[in-house]
C-alpha positions in Angstrom: 29.2 -15.8 -11.1 31.6 -13.5 -12.9 28.7 -10.9 -13.3 28.6 -10.6 -9.4 32.2 -9.6 -9.1 31.9 -7.1 -12.1 28.9 -5.4 -10.9 30.2 -4.2 -7.6 33.9 -3.6 -8.3 35.0 -0.3 -8.6 31.7 1.2 -6.8 32.1 4.0 -3.9 31.5 2.7 -0.2 28.4 4.3 1.5 31.2 6.2 3.9 33.1 8.1 0.8 31.3 11.5 1.2 31.7 11.3 5.0 35.4 10.9 4.4 35.8 13.3 2.0 33.5 15.6 4.1 35.7 15.4 7.2 38.7 16.1 5.0 37.3 19.1 4.0 36.7 19.9 7.8 40.3 19.1 8.4 41.4 21.5 6.3 39.2 24.5 7.4 40.6 23.9 11.0 44.1 23.8 9.9 44.0 27.2 8.0 42.4 28.7 11.0 44.9 27.1 13.4 47.7 28.1 10.9 46.6 31.9 11.1 46.3 32.6 15.0 47.2 29.6 16.9 43.6 28.8 18.0 40.2 27.8 16.4 38.2 30.9 15.6 36.2 31.1 12.6 36.5 27.8 11.3 33.8 26.7 13.4 30.8 27.5 11.3 32.2 26.0 8.1 32.8 23.1 9.7 29.3 22.8 11.4 27.8 23.5 8.2 29.6 20.7 6.1 28.8 18.3 9.1 25.6 18.9 9.1 24.9 19.1 5.0 27.4 16.5 3.8 27.8 13.8 6.5 23.8 14.2 7.6 22.5 13.9 4.1 25.1 11.2 3.5 23.5 9.3 6.4 19.9 10.0 5.5 20.5 8.0 2.2 22.1 5.1 3.7 20.1 4.4 6.4 16.7 6.5 5.6 15.9 4.6 2.8 16.0 0.9 4.0 
C-alpha cells in the first residue's frame, strides 16, 4: 500500500502544461496592453502558444487512450 502512494506523489498533473501555456499567453497580452492600451500584436503569439502547447497537451492526454 505504501508503494502506491510513493508512485503518484510528486507527479505532474496532465493540466500542468496547459496552466503554463495560459500564463505565457497572459504575459504576452499584458505586455501588449501595457504598451498601447489595446491588443494588437499579441494575438499571433497567443494563438501559436495555445495551438501548439495546449493542443498537443490535450492530444497526449486524450488521443492515446
